[in-house]
DRENDONU-281265 format. One record per residue: x, y, z of N, C-alpha, C, CB in turn; residue in three letters. Coordinates in steps of 0.05 Angstrom, whole numbers, always signed. Glycine has a CB too. Example, Ala and Ser with C-alpha at 12.3 -4.5 7.8 and 13.67 -1.06 7.14 Angstrom:
REM DRENDONU-281265
<site <+264 -114 +156> <+246 -90 +156> <+264 -66 +156> <+226 -89 +181> 'ALA'>
<site <+257 -45 +142> <+273 -21 +143> <+258 +1 +157> <+282 -12 +114> 'SER'>
REM end
This chain:
REM DRENDONU-281265
<site <+135 -165 -703> <+153 -156 -682> <+136 -149 -657> <+169 -130 -691> 'MET'>
<site <+143 -160 -634> <+127 -157 -610> <+132 -129 -598> <+134 -178 -589> 'SER'>
<site <+111 -119 -585> <+113 -92 -573> <+132 -93 -549> <+85 -82 -564> 'ALA'>
<site <+146 -72 -544> <+164 -71 -520> <+149 -73 -495> <+181 -46 -520> 'PRO'>
<site <+161 -86 -475> <+148 -89 -449> <+144 -61 -436> <+164 -107 -430> 'ALA'>
<site <+121 -58 -422> <+116 -32 -409> <+136 -28 -386> <+87 -31 -398> 'ALA'>
<site <+144 -3 -383> <+163 +4 -361> <+150 -1 -334> <+173 +33 -364> 'ARG'>
<site <+165 -12 -316> <+156 -16 -289> <+150 +11 -275> <+176 -33 -272> 'GLN'>
<site <+128 +14 -262> <+120 +38 -248> <+123 +35 -218> <+91 +47 -255> 'ARG'>
<site <+132 +56 -205> <+138 +55 -176> <+123 +77 -161> <+168 +56 -171> 'TYR'>
<site <+114 +70 -137> <+101 +89 -120> <+114 +90 -93> <+71 +83 -117> 'SER'>
<site <+115 +113 -80> <+126 +117 -54> <+103 +116 -34> <+142 +143 -51> 'LEU'>
<site <+102 +96 -17> <+80 +93 +3> <+86 +111 +27> <+77 +64 +12> 'ALA'>
<site <+65 +123 +38> <+68 +143 +58> <+82 +133 +84> <+41 +155 +66> 'HIS'>
<site <+78 +108 +91> <+90 +98 +115> <+120 +98 +114> <+80 +69 +121> 'LEU'>
<site <+131 +98 +89> <+160 +99 +86> <+172 +126 +95> <+168 +94 +57> 'THR'>
<site <+156 +147 +91> <+165 +174 +97> <+143 +189 +113> <+172 +190 +71> 'VAL'>
<site <+133 +176 +134> <+108 +186 +147> <+112 +214 +159> <+99 +167 +168> 'LEU'>
<site <+136 +222 +165> <+141 +249 +175> <+138 +271 +154> <+168 +250 +187> 'GLY'>
<site <+135 +263 +129> <+132 +283 +108> <+103 +287 +102> <+147 +274 +82> 'CYS'>
<site <+93 +311 +103> <+66 +317 +94> <+64 +312 +64> <+58 +347 +101> 'ALA'>
<site <+40 +308 +53> <+38 +301 +24> <+52 +320 +5> <+9 +301 +17> 'PRO'>
<site <+53 +347 +9> <+68 +363 -10> <+98 +357 -10> <+64 +393 -4> 'PRO'>
<site <+110 +355 +14> <+138 +349 +16> <+143 +321 +6> <+147 +351 +46> 'GLU'>
<site <+126 +302 +12> <+129 +275 +2> <+129 +274 -29> <+106 +258 +12> 'MET'>
<site <+113 +291 -41> <+112 +292 -70> <+139 +301 -82> <+90 +312 -80> 'THR'>
<site <+151 +322 -70> <+177 +331 -79> <+199 +310 -74> <+185 +357 -66> 'TYR'>
<site <+198 +297 -52> <+217 +275 -46> <+214 +253 -67> <+212 +264 -17> 'VAL'>
<site <+190 +245 -73> <+185 +224 -92> <+195 +232 -120> <+155 +216 -94> 'ALA'>
<site <+190 +257 -127> <+199 +266 -154> <+230 +266 -156> <+189 +295 -159> 'ALA'>
<site <+243 +275 -136> <+273 +276 -137> <+284 +248 -138> <+284 +291 -113> 'ARG'>
<site <+271 +229 -124> <+281 +202 -123> <+275 +186 -148> <+270 +187 -99> 'ALA'>
<site <+255 +195 -164> <+249 +181 -189> <+224 +163 -188> <+271 +165 -196> 'GLY'>
<site <+206 +168 -169> <+181 +152 -168> <+161 +164 -188> <+169 +153 -139> 'TYR'>
<site <+143 +147 -197> <+122 +155 -215> <+97 +165 -199> <+113 +132 -233> 'ASP'>
<site <+93 +153 -176> <+69 +158 -160> <+76 +162 -130> <+49 +135 -163> 'TYR'>
<site <+56 +172 -116> <+57 +170 -87> <+31 +156 -78> <+59 +199 -74> 'ILE'>
<site <+33 +143 -55> <+10 +130 -42> <+7 +144 -15> <+15 +98 -39> 'SER'>
<site <-13 +161 -13> <-15 +179 +11> <-35 +169 +31> <-23 +207 +2> 'ILE'>
<site <-33 +180 +55> <-49 +171 +78> <-65 +195 +88> <-31 +160 +101> 'ARG'>
<site <-87 +203 +73> <-103 +225 +82> <-126 +218 +101> <-114 +239 +58> 'PRO'>
<site <-126 +192 +109> <-146 +183 +129> <-131 +180 +155> <-160 +155 +120> 'ILE'>
<site <-137 +198 +174> <-123 +198 +200> <-132 +174 +216> <-128 +224 +215> 'TYR'>
<site <-113 +158 +225> <-119 +134 +241> <-116 +138 +271> <-101 +111 +232> 'MET'>
<site <-105 +160 +279> <-103 +166 +308> <-83 +149 +323> <-129 +163 +320> 'GLY'>
<site <-64 +137 +309> <-44 +121 +322> <-24 +139 +337> <-29 +103 +302> 'LEU'>
<site <-11 +129 +358> <+8 +146 +373> <+30 +157 +355> <+20 +130 +396> 'PRO'>
<site <+34 +183 +357> <+55 +196 +342> <+50 +199 +312> <+80 +180 +345> 'GLY'>
<site <+27 +191 +302> <+21 +193 +274> <+11 +221 +266> <+1 +172 +265> 'GLU'>
<site <+23 +234 +246> <+13 +260 +238> <-15 +258 +225> <+32 +273 +218> 'PRO'>
<site <-30 +280 +227> <-56 +281 +215> <-55 +295 +188> <-77 +296 +234> 'ASP'>
<site <-57 +280 +167> <-57 +291 +139> <-84 +289 +126> <-36 +276 +122> 'TYR'>
<site <-105 +295 +141> <-133 +294 +131> <-137 +317 +111> <-153 +295 +154> 'SER'>
<site <-132 +312 +86> <-133 +333 +66> <-161 +344 +63> <-124 +322 +39> 'LEU'>
<site <-181 +327 +67> <-209 +337 +65> <-216 +358 +86> <-228 +313 +68> 'ALA'>
<site <-201 +359 +107> <-206 +378 +129> <-185 +399 +130> <-207 +363 +155> 'GLU'>
<site <-167 +400 +111> <-145 +419 +112> <-142 +431 +84> <-118 +407 +122> 'ASN'>
<site <-158 +450 +76> <-157 +461 +49> <-130 +472 +40> <-177 +484 +46> 'PRO'>
<site <-115 +483 +59> <-89 +494 +53> <-70 +471 +45> <-77 +510 +76> 'GLN'>
<site <-70 +450 +60> <-52 +427 +55> <-60 +414 +28> <-54 +406 +78> 'LEU'>
<site <-86 +414 +23> <-96 +402 -3> <-86 +420 -26> <-127 +401 -3> 'LEU'>
<site <-88 +446 -24> <-78 +464 -45> <-48 +460 -49> <-83 +493 -38> 'ARG'>
<site <-33 +458 -27> <-4 +454 -30> <+3 +427 -43> <+9 +455 -2> 'GLN'>
<site <-13 +407 -37> <-9 +380 -49> <-14 +381 -79> <-28 +359 -36> 'THR'>
<site <-36 +395 -87> <-42 +398 -115> <-20 +413 -130> <-69 +412 -119> 'LYS'>
<site <-10 +433 -117> <+12 +449 -129> <+37 +432 -133> <+18 +474 -112> 'ALA'>
<site <+43 +416 -113> <+67 +398 -114> <+64 +378 -137> <+72 +384 -87> 'ALA'>
<site <+40 +366 -139> <+35 +346 -160> <+37 +359 -187> <+7 +333 -156> 'LEU'>
<site <+26 +383 -190> <+26 +397 -216> <+54 +404 -224> <+9 +422 -215> 'ALA'>
<site <+71 +412 -205> <+98 +422 -212> <+117 +399 -217> <+109 +440 -191> 'SER'>
<site <+112 +375 -206> <+131 +353 -208> <+122 +332 -229> <+134 +340 -182> 'THR'>
<site <+96 +330 -235> <+87 +309 -253> <+83 +283 -239> <+106 +306 -275> 'GLY'>
<site <+89 +281 -213> <+83 +257 -197> <+53 +255 -194> <+97 +258 -169> 'VAL'>
<site <+42 +231 -194> <+13 +227 -191> <+7 +211 -166> <+2 +212 -216> 'ARG'>
<site <-17 +214 -156> <-26 +198 -133> <-37 +172 -144> <-48 +214 -117> 'VAL'>
<site <-26 +150 -133> <-36 +123 -142> <-59 +114 -125> <-13 +103 -141> 'HIS'>
<site <-55 +116 -98> <-76 +106 -80> <-75 +121 -54> <-73 +76 -74> 'ASP'>
<site <-97 +119 -39> <-98 +131 -12> <-104 +108 +8> <-120 +153 -10> 'ILE'>
<site <-98 +114 +33> <-103 +94 +54> <-109 +108 +80> <-79 +75 +58> 'GLU'>
<site <-121 +95 +99> <-128 +67 +100> <-157 +66 +110> <-108 +52 +119> 'LEU'>
<site <-174 +55 +93> <-202 +52 +100> <-206 +26 +116> <-220 +52 +74> 'ALA'>
<site <-200 +28 +141> <-201 +4 +159> <-230 -3 +165> <-185 +9 +185> 'ARG'>
<site <-235 -29 +167> <-260 -39 +177> <-256 -51 +205> <-272 -62 +157> 'ILE'>
<site <-272 -41 +224> <-270 -50 +251> <-298 -49 +264> <-249 -32 +268> 'TYR'>
<site <-301 -61 +287> <-327 -61 +301> <-338 -33 +303> <-324 -74 +328> 'ASP'>
<site <-362 -29 +293> <-375 -3 +296> <-369 +17 +274> <-368 +9 +322> 'GLY'>
<site <-353 +10 +254> <-346 +30 +234> <-370 +35 +215> <-322 +20 +217> 'VAL'>
<site <-372 +60 +207> <-391 +68 +187> <-376 +76 +162> <-410 +92 +197> 'HIS'>
<site <-376 +60 +141> <-360 +65 +117> <-363 +93 +105> <-366 +45 +96> 'PRO'>
<site <-386 +106 +110> <-390 +133 +99> <-370 +153 +110> <-418 +142 +104> 'THR'>
<site <-357 +146 +133> <-338 +164 +144> <-314 +169 +125> <-327 +154 +171> 'LYS'>
<site <-310 +150 +106> <-288 +152 +88> <-295 +167 +62> <-278 +124 +81> 'TYR'>
<site <-320 +176 +60> <-328 +190 +36> <-312 +215 +30> <-358 +197 +37> 'LEU'>
<site <-307 +232 +50> <-291 +256 +44> <-263 +250 +33> <-288 +273 +69> 'PRO'>
<site <-251 +229 +43> <-224 +221 +33> <-226 +210 +5> <-212 +200 +52> 'ALA'>
<site <-248 +196 -1> <-252 +186 -28> <-255 +209 -48> <-276 +167 -29> 'MET'>
<site <-270 +229 -39> <-274 +253 -56> <-247 +266 -62> <-293 +273 -43> 'GLU'>
<site <-231 +269 -42> <-204 +280 -46> <-187 +262 -64> <-190 +284 -18> 'VAL'>
<site <-189 +236 -60> <-174 +218 -77> <-181 +222 -106> <-179 +189 -69> 'ALA'>
<site <-207 +224 -112> <-216 +228 -139> <-206 +255 -150> <-247 +225 -141> 'ALA'>
<site <-208 +275 -133> <-199 +302 -141> <-169 +302 -148> <-204 +322 -118> 'GLU'>
<site <-154 +285 -135> <-125 +284 -140> <-117 +264 -162> <-110 +277 -114> 'LEU'>
<site <-138 +251 -173> <-132 +232 -195> <-123 +205 -186> <-112 +243 -212> 'GLY'>
<site <-128 +198 -161> <-120 +171 -151> <-136 +149 -164> <-123 +170 -120> 'ALA'>
<site <-124 +125 -163> <-137 +102 -176> <-150 +83 -156> <-116 +87 -192> 'LYS'>
<site <-140 +83 -131> <-148 +62 -112> <-149 +72 -84> <-128 +39 -114> 'ALA'>
<site <-164 +57 -67> <-165 +61 -38> <-157 +35 -26> <-194 +70 -29> 'VAL'>
<site <-139 +36 -6> <-130 +12 +8> <-147 +8 +33> <-100 +15 +15> 'LEU'>
<site <-155 -17 +37> <-172 -24 +60> <-160 -49 +74> <-201 -30 +51> 'SER'>
<site <-166 -52 +100> <-159 -76 +114> <-180 -80 +136> <-130 -74 +127> 'SER'>
<site <-182 -105 +145> <-204 -113 +163> <-193 -121 +190> <-220 -136 +150> 'ILE'>
<site <-202 -106 +211> <-190 -110 +237> <-209 -120 +259> <-179 -84 +246> 'TRP'>
<site <-235 -123 +252> <-253 -133 +272> <-281 -139 +262> <-255 -113 +294> 'GLY'>
<site <-297 -151 +279> <-324 -158 +271> <-326 -186 +262> <-334 -139 +250> 'GLY'>
<site <-351 -197 +263> <-356 -224 +252> <-355 -223 +222> <-383 -235 +262> 'GLU'>
<site <-353 -246 +209> <-350 -248 +180> <-372 -233 +165> <-349 -277 +171> 'ARG'>
<site <-397 -238 +173> <-419 -225 +158> <-418 -195 +160> <-446 -234 +169> 'ASP'>
<site <-409 -185 +183> <-406 -156 +187> <-385 -145 +169> <-399 -150 +217> 'PHE'>
<site <-361 -156 +170> <-339 -144 +155> <-342 -148 +125> <-313 -154 +164> 'TYR'>
<site <-354 -170 +117> <-359 -174 +88> <-379 -153 +78> <-370 -203 +82> 'VAL'>
<site <-400 -148 +94> <-419 -128 +86> <-407 -100 +85> <-442 -128 +106> 'GLY'>
<site <-390 -94 +104> <-377 -67 +105> <-358 -63 +81> <-363 -62 +131> 'LYS'>
<site <-343 -85 +75> <-325 -82 +52> <-341 -79 +26> <-307 -107 +50> 'PHE'>
<site <-363 -93 +23> <-380 -89 +0> <-390 -60 -2> <-404 -109 +0> 'ALA'>
<site <-397 -49 +21> <-407 -21 +22> <-384 -2 +14> <-417 -14 +50> 'GLU'>
<site <-360 -8 +23> <-337 +9 +15> <-334 +9 -16> <-312 +0 +28> 'LEU'>
<site <-335 -15 -27> <-333 -18 -56> <-354 -1 -71> <-335 -47 -65> 'CYS'>
<site <-379 -2 -61> <-401 +12 -73> <-397 +42 -70> <-428 +3 -61> 'ASP'>
<site <-386 +51 -48> <-382 +80 -44> <-359 +90 -62> <-375 +85 -14> 'LEU'>
<site <-339 +73 -67> <-316 +82 -82> <-321 +82 -112> <-293 +63 -77> 'ALA'>
<site <-340 +65 -121> <-344 +61 -150> <-351 +87 -165> <-365 +41 -155> 'LYS'>
<site <-370 +103 -155> <-376 +128 -170> <-353 +147 -174> <-399 +143 -156> 'PRO'>
<site <-332 +144 -157> <-308 +161 -159> <-288 +149 -178> <-296 +165 -132> 'PHE'>
<site <-294 +126 -189> <-275 +112 -207> <-252 +99 -192> <-264 +131 -227> 'GLY'>
<site <-256 +93 -167> <-235 +81 -150> <-239 +52 -145> <-234 +96 -123> 'LEU'>
<site <-217 +37 -146> <-219 +9 -136> <-216 +9 -106> <-197 -9 -150> 'THR'>
<site <-226 -12 -93> <-223 -16 -65> <-206 -41 -61> <-252 -18 -50> 'MET'>
<site <-182 -37 -53> <-162 -59 -52> <-158 -69 -24> <-136 -51 -65> 'ASP'>
<site <-163 -95 -20> <-161 -107 +7> <-133 -117 +13> <-182 -129 +10> 'LEU'>
<site <-122 -108 +35> <-96 -117 +44> <-100 -133 +69> <-77 -92 +50> 'GLU'>
<site <-90 -157 +69> <-91 -173 +94> <-66 -169 +110> <-96 -203 +88> 'TYR'>
<site <-69 -171 +137> <-47 -166 +156> <-48 -188 +176> <-50 -137 +169> 'VAL'>
<site <-25 -201 +182> <-25 -224 +200> <-35 -219 +228> <+2 -235 +201> 'PRO'>
<site <-35 -194 +237> <-45 -187 +264> <-73 -176 +263> <-26 -168 +277> 'ILE'>
<site <-86 -177 +240> <-113 -166 +237> <-134 -189 +236> <-116 -149 +212> 'ALA'>
<site <-159 -181 +232> <-181 -202 +231> <-179 -218 +205> <-208 -188 +233> 'ALA'>
<site <-174 -205 +183> <-169 -220 +158> <-138 -220 +155> <-183 -206 +133> 'VAL'>
<site <-127 -243 +159> <-98 -245 +164> <-82 -260 +144> <-93 -256 +191> 'ARG'>
<site <-95 -272 +124> <-80 -288 +105> <-93 -287 +77> <-76 -317 +114> 'ASN'>
<site <-80 -299 +58> <-90 -298 +30> <-118 -311 +28> <-71 -312 +12> 'LEU'>
<site <-121 -334 +41> <-147 -348 +39> <-170 -331 +50> <-146 -374 +54> 'ALA'>
<site <-165 -317 +72> <-185 -300 +84> <-193 -276 +66> <-176 -289 +111> 'GLY'>
<site <-172 -264 +53> <-178 -242 +35> <-193 -251 +10> <-151 -228 +27> 'ALA'>
<site <-185 -274 -1> <-198 -284 -24> <-228 -291 -18> <-184 -310 -35> 'VAL'>
<site <-232 -301 +6> <-260 -307 +14> <-277 -282 +14> <-260 -320 +42> 'ASP'>
<site <-266 -260 +25> <-281 -235 +25> <-287 -226 -4> <-266 -213 +40> 'VAL'>
<site <-266 -226 -21> <-269 -215 -48> <-288 -232 -65> <-242 -214 -61> 'LEU'>
<site <-287 -258 -62> <-306 -275 -77> <-334 -271 -67> <-298 -305 -75> 'ARG'>
<site <-338 -266 -41> <-364 -263 -30> <-377 -236 -39> <-364 -264 +0> 'THR'>
<site <-361 -215 -38> <-373 -188 -45> <-377 -186 -75> <-354 -166 -36> 'VAL'>
<site <-360 -199 -91> <-363 -200 -120> <-369 -173 -132> <-386 -219 -127> 'ASP'>
<site <-352 -153 -126> <-355 -126 -136> <-334 -121 -158> <-352 -105 -114> 'ARG'>
<site <-342 -108 -179> <-324 -104 -202> <-300 -87 -196> <-339 -92 -225> 'SER'>
<site <-302 -70 -175> <-279 -52 -168> <-264 -62 -143> <-289 -24 -164> 'ASN'>
<site <-269 -86 -135> <-255 -98 -112> <-228 -109 -121> <-271 -120 -98> 'ALA'>
<site <-208 -106 -105> <-181 -116 -112> <-167 -128 -88> <-165 -94 -123> 'GLY'>
<site <-145 -141 -93> <-128 -153 -73> <-101 -140 -73> <-125 -184 -76> 'LEU'>
<site <-92 -129 -51> <-66 -116 -50> <-47 -134 -33> <-68 -87 -38> 'MET'>
<site <-27 -145 -45> <-8 -162 -31> <+16 -146 -22> <+2 -185 -50> 'VAL'>
<site <+20 -146 +5> <+44 -135 +17> <+62 -158 +22> <+37 -119 +44> 'ASP'>
<site <+87 -157 +11> <+104 -181 +13> <+112 -187 +42> <+129 -177 -4> 'VAL'>
<site <+114 -166 +58> <+119 -170 +87> <+97 -186 +100> <+122 -143 +102> 'HIS'>
<site <+73 -178 +95> <+50 -193 +107> <+47 -221 +95> <+24 -177 +104> 'HIS'>
<site <+52 -223 +69> <+50 -249 +56> <+70 -269 +69> <+57 -246 +26> 'PHE'>
<site <+94 -260 +73> <+114 -277 +86> <+106 -284 +115> <+142 -264 +86> 'HIS'>
<site <+98 -264 +130> <+91 -268 +158> <+66 -286 +161> <+86 -241 +172> 'ARG'>
<site <+49 -286 +141> <+25 -303 +142> <+32 -332 +133> <+3 -292 +124> 'ALA'>
<site <+56 -336 +124> <+66 -363 +115> <+50 -372 +91> <+64 -383 +137> 'ARG'>
<site <+42 -353 +73> <+27 -360 +49> <+46 -371 +28> <+12 -336 +38> 'ASP'>
<site <+35 -386 +10> <+50 -399 -12> <+47 -383 -37> <+40 -429 -16> 'ASN'>
<site <+69 -373 -49> <+67 -357 -73> <+51 -371 -96> <+94 -350 -84> 'PRO'>
<site <+53 -397 -98> <+38 -411 -119> <+8 -408 -117> <+46 -441 -119> 'ALA'>
<site <-1 -403 -92> <-30 -400 -88> <-41 -374 -102> <-37 -399 -59> 'ASP'>
<site <-23 -356 -108> <-32 -331 -122> <-41 -337 -151> <-9 -311 -122> 'LEU'>
<site <-32 -360 -162> <-39 -366 -189> <-69 -370 -193> <-25 -391 -198> 'ASP'>
<site <-83 -378 -171> <-112 -383 -173> <-129 -358 -169> <-120 -404 -152> 'ALA'>
<site <-115 -336 -163> <-130 -311 -158> <-134 -296 -185> <-113 -292 -138> 'VAL'>
<site <-159 -287 -190> <-164 -272 -215> <-144 -250 -220> <-192 -261 -215> 'PRO'>
<site <-133 -249 -244> <-113 -229 -250> <-123 -200 -247> <-102 -233 -278> 'ARG'>
<site <-149 -197 -253> <-160 -169 -252> <-162 -158 -224> <-188 -169 -265> 'GLU'>
<site <-158 -175 -204> <-159 -165 -176> <-134 -149 -169> <-163 -188 -157> 'TRP'>
<site <-112 -153 -183> <-87 -142 -176> <-82 -115 -189> <-64 -161 -183> 'PHE'>
<site <-77 -94 -173> <-72 -67 -183> <-45 -56 -174> <-94 -49 -174> 'HIS'>
<site <-37 -63 -150> <-11 -55 -140> <-2 -74 -117> <-11 -25 -130> 'PHE'>
<site <+23 -72 -110> <+34 -89 -88> <+52 -72 -71> <+49 -114 -100> 'ALA'>
<site <+54 -79 -45> <+72 -65 -27> <+98 -82 -25> <+59 -62 +1> 'HIS'>
<site <+120 -69 -29> <+146 -83 -29> <+165 -72 -7> <+159 -80 -56> 'LEU'>
<site <+179 -90 +5> <+200 -85 +25> <+214 -111 +30> <+187 -72 +52> 'CYS'>
<site <+230 -112 +50> <+242 -137 +59> <+242 -137 +90> <+271 -141 +48> 'ASP'>
<site <+249 -160 +101> <+249 -163 +130> <+264 -189 +137> <+220 -164 +143> 'ALA'>
<site <+272 -193 +162> <+285 -218 +169> <+267 -242 +162> <+293 -218 +198> 'PRO'>
<site <+280 -264 +154> <+265 -288 +147> <+250 -299 +171> <+283 -309 +136> 'ALA'>
<site <+262 -297 +195> <+249 -308 +219> <+224 -292 +225> <+268 -307 +243> 'GLU'>
<site <+202 -306 +231> <+176 -294 +236> <+173 -290 +266> <+153 -310 +224> 'ILE'>
<site <+170 -266 +276> <+166 -262 +305> <+141 -276 +315> <+165 -232 +311> 'PRO'>
<site <+143 -286 +339> <+120 -298 +352> <+106 -278 +371> <+128 -323 +368> 'THR'>
<site <+121 -257 +378> <+110 -236 +396> <+96 -215 +379> <+132 -224 +413> 'ASP'>
<site <+71 -209 +386> <+55 -190 +370> <+68 -162 +370> <+27 -187 +382> 'ARG'>
<site <+79 -153 +393> <+91 -126 +394> <+116 -125 +377> <+98 -119 +423> 'GLN'>
<site <+131 -146 +375> <+155 -146 +358> <+147 -146 +329> <+173 -171 +364> 'GLU'>
<site <+125 -161 +322> <+114 -160 +295> <+106 -132 +288> <+90 -179 +292> 'MET'>
<site <+93 -118 +306> <+84 -90 +301> <+108 -72 +298> <+66 -80 +323> 'ILE'>
<site <+128 -76 +315> <+152 -59 +313> <+166 -61 +286> <+172 -66 +336> 'ARG'>
<site <+169 -85 +276> <+182 -89 +251> <+166 -77 +228> <+188 -118 +245> 'ILE'>
<site <+139 -83 +228> <+123 -73 +205> <+120 -43 +206> <+96 -86 +205> 'LEU'>
<site <+122 -30 +229> <+119 -1 +231> <+145 +14 +229> <+106 +5 +257> 'ARG'>
<site <+168 +2 +236> <+192 +19 +237> <+218 +4 +232> <+194 +32 +263> 'GLU'>
<site <+218 -21 +223> <+243 -35 +219> <+243 -53 +195> <+249 -51 +244> 'ALA'>
<site <+229 -45 +174> <+231 -61 +149> <+257 -55 +135> <+207 -55 +130> 'ARG'>
<site <+265 -73 +117> <+292 -71 +104> <+289 -66 +75> <+307 -97 +109> 'LEU'>
<site <+311 -56 +63> <+312 -52 +34> <+309 -80 +21> <+338 -38 +25> 'TYR'>
<site <+296 -81 -2> <+292 -106 -16> <+319 -118 -23> <+274 -102 -41> 'VAL'>
<site <+322 -143 -16> <+348 -157 -20> <+364 -159 +5> <+364 -144 -41> 'GLY'>
<site <+358 -143 +26> <+373 -144 +51> <+364 -166 +70> <+370 -117 +65> 'GLU'>
<site <+339 -174 +67> <+327 -192 +87> <+323 -220 +76> <+301 -182 +97> 'GLY'>
<site <+304 -234 +87> <+300 -262 +80> <+273 -268 +67> <+302 -279 +104> 'GLY'>
<site <+258 -247 +59> <+233 -252 +45> <+239 -259 +15> <+215 -227 +46> 'ILE'>
<site <+225 -279 +5> <+229 -286 -23> <+212 -267 -40> <+221 -316 -28> 'ASP'>
<site <+221 -243 -43> <+206 -222 -57> <+202 -231 -86> <+220 -195 -56> 'VAL'>
<site <+224 -240 -99> <+222 -248 -127> <+203 -271 -131> <+250 -255 -138> 'ALA'>
<site <+203 -289 -112> <+185 -312 -114> <+155 -305 -113> <+191 -332 -93> 'GLY'>
<site <+149 -284 -97> <+122 -274 -95> <+114 -259 -120> <+119 -256 -70> 'ILE'>
<site <+132 -241 -129> <+126 -225 -153> <+123 -242 -178> <+148 -204 -157> 'LEU'>
<site <+136 -265 -178> <+134 -282 -202> <+106 -293 -206> <+153 -306 -199> 'ALA'>
<site <+90 -292 -185> <+62 -302 -187> <+42 -280 -189> <+56 -320 -163> 'HIS'>
<site <+51 -255 -192> <+33 -232 -196> <+34 -222 -225> <+40 -209 -176> 'LEU'>
<site <+13 -212 -235> <+14 -199 -262> <+29 -172 -259> <-15 -195 -273> 'PRO'>
<site <+34 -158 -281> <+47 -132 -279> <+30 -113 -262> <+52 -120 -307> 'PRO'>
<site <+41 -101 -242> <+26 -82 -224> <+46 -60 -217> <+15 -96 -199> 'VAL'>
<site <+35 -38 -206> <+51 -17 -195> <+65 -28 -169> <+34 +8 -188> 'VAL'>
<site <+91 -23 -167> <+105 -30 -143> <+106 -6 -124> <+135 -40 -150> 'TYR'>
<site <+91 -8 -102> <+90 +13 -82> <+109 +5 -59> <+61 +18 -72> 'SER'>
<site <+129 +21 -54> <+149 +14 -34> <+139 +24 -7> <+177 +26 -41> 'ILE'>
<site <+132 +5 +11> <+125 +12 +38> <+147 +1 +56> <+96 +0 +46> 'GLU'>
<site <+165 +18 +64> <+189 +9 +77> <+197 +28 +100> <+212 +7 +57> 'LEU'>
<site <+180 +29 +121> <+188 +46 +144> <+212 +34 +158> <+164 +49 +164> 'PRO'>
<site <+232 +51 +163> <+256 +42 +178> <+266 +66 +194> <+278 +31 +159> 'ASN'>
<site <+259 +66 +219> <+265 +90 +236> <+294 +96 +237> <+254 +84 +265> 'LYS'>
<site <+311 +76 +240> <+340 +80 +242> <+351 +92 +216> <+355 +54 +248> 'ALA'>
<site <+341 +83 +193> <+351 +93 +168> <+342 +121 +163> <+341 +75 +145> 'ARG'>
<site <+317 +128 +167> <+309 +155 +161> <+321 +175 +181> <+279 +158 +161> 'HIS'>
<site <+326 +166 +206> <+340 +184 +225> <+369 +189 +217> <+338 +173 +253> 'GLU'>
<site <+381 +168 +206> <+409 +170 +197> <+412 +185 +171> <+422 +143 +195> 'GLU'>
<site <+395 +180 +152> <+398 +189 +125> <+380 +213 +118> <+393 +167 +106> 'LEU'>
<site <+358 +216 +132> <+337 +235 +124> <+318 +220 +106> <+349 +259 +110> 'GLY'>
<site <+293 +231 +105> <+272 +218 +89> <+279 +217 +59> <+246 +232 +93> 'TYR'>
<site <+290 +239 +48> <+295 +240 +20> <+315 +218 +11> <+305 +267 +11> 'ALA'>
<site <+337 +216 +25> <+357 +196 +18> <+346 +167 +23> <+383 +200 +34> 'GLU'>
<site <+331 +164 +44> <+319 +138 +50> <+300 +130 +27> <+304 +138 +77> 'HIS'>
<site <+283 +148 +18> <+265 +142 -4> <+280 +135 -29> <+246 +166 -9> 'ALA'>
<site <+302 +150 -35> <+318 +144 -58> <+330 +116 -56> <+341 +165 -61> 'PHE'>
<site <+341 +109 -33> <+354 +83 -31> <+333 +60 -32> <+369 +81 -4> 'ARG'>
<site <+309 +65 -22> <+288 +46 -25> <+283 +39 -54> <+261 +56 -13> 'CYS'>
<site <+282 +59 -71> <+277 +55 -99> <+301 +43 -114> <+269 +81 -113> 'LEU'>
<site <+324 +53 -108> <+348 +43 -122> <+354 +14 -116> <+372 +60 -115> 'GLU'>
<site <+350 +6 -91> <+355 -22 -83> <+335 -40 -96> <+355 -25 -53> 'THR'>
<site <+310 -31 -97> <+289 -48 -110> <+295 -50 -140> <+261 -36 -105> 'LEU'>
<site <+301 -28 -153> <+307 -29 -182> <+331 -48 -187> <+313 -1 -193> 'LYS'>
<site <+351 -47 -171> <+374 -65 -174> <+367 -94 -170> <+397 -57 -155> 'ALA'>
<site <+350 -99 -151> <+340 -126 -145> <+324 -137 -168> <+322 -126 -119> 'TYR'>
<site <+306 -121 -179> <+289 -129 -201> <+307 -134 -226> <+268 -108 -208> 'VAL'>
<site <+326 -116 -231> <+343 -119 -255> <+360 -144 -253> <+361 -94 -258> 'ALA'>
<site <+371 -149 -229> <+388 -172 -226> <+373 -198 -232> <+400 -173 -197> 'ALA'>
<site <+348 -199 -224> <+333 -224 -229> <+322 -225 -258> <+309 -225 -209> 'ARG'>
<site <+319 -203 -270> <+311 -203 -298> <+333 -212 -317> <+302 -174 -307> 'ALA'>
<site <+358 -206 -309> <+381 -214 -326> <+393 -240 -317> <+402 -192 -326> 'THR'>
<site <+387 -248 -292> <+398 -273 -281> <+384 -297 -290> <+399 -273 -251> 'GLY'>
REM end
């Protein structure tokens, strides 16, 4: 008799509810039924973005630990260890220490600048810094960044050849990069630890600012748009599904808690419909 399939695990990504500090986000995730949260304790300094640098805010860190302990929700990953011209990867060490303290499994990274030798070297350094903390370093490619498609990300990962390096596929970016789901079959299965899920219109914007607007504040519930989410997931091994679905209109209308709940319920319904269909 075969063993029952493992239950699908879900994480709430911080960009979905960015107005919520990590403690509030934890309670929101617990009420909605998530297993994990994916937090953003690395301040990126973007316009209007809150600063949740837990390493520099002991009170917020204590509150986050208390929320995790009382709810049973766990931290899956932290973000975002960006690589850009002039970056010193050691700047991310305090956030890695906090990630390990909170029991996280992974750090998310993306590459935004520099020549190939530079950014490959910096990503390798990030992997080496994360390893003593028991963290994987998962590379996300973004169509408007320096490493912008599956082939570029695979090139980096094969070159660095680190045991804790991983590939994080965001279905929004995968679609916008015009990648082929079948190409995922050639990627080592051990590279996959989690995926970012959402939906968006099938039409790919040609204007960079419109691309940024959609990815930052106008993603859709899975099944609402034109991304072949099921087709992409069919070529991935079992991973944690982290819902990264910022939608300014929805959270302003519904509030963050209801928006987070609907993100999860629509994804679960989508997955169930395809499992039985």
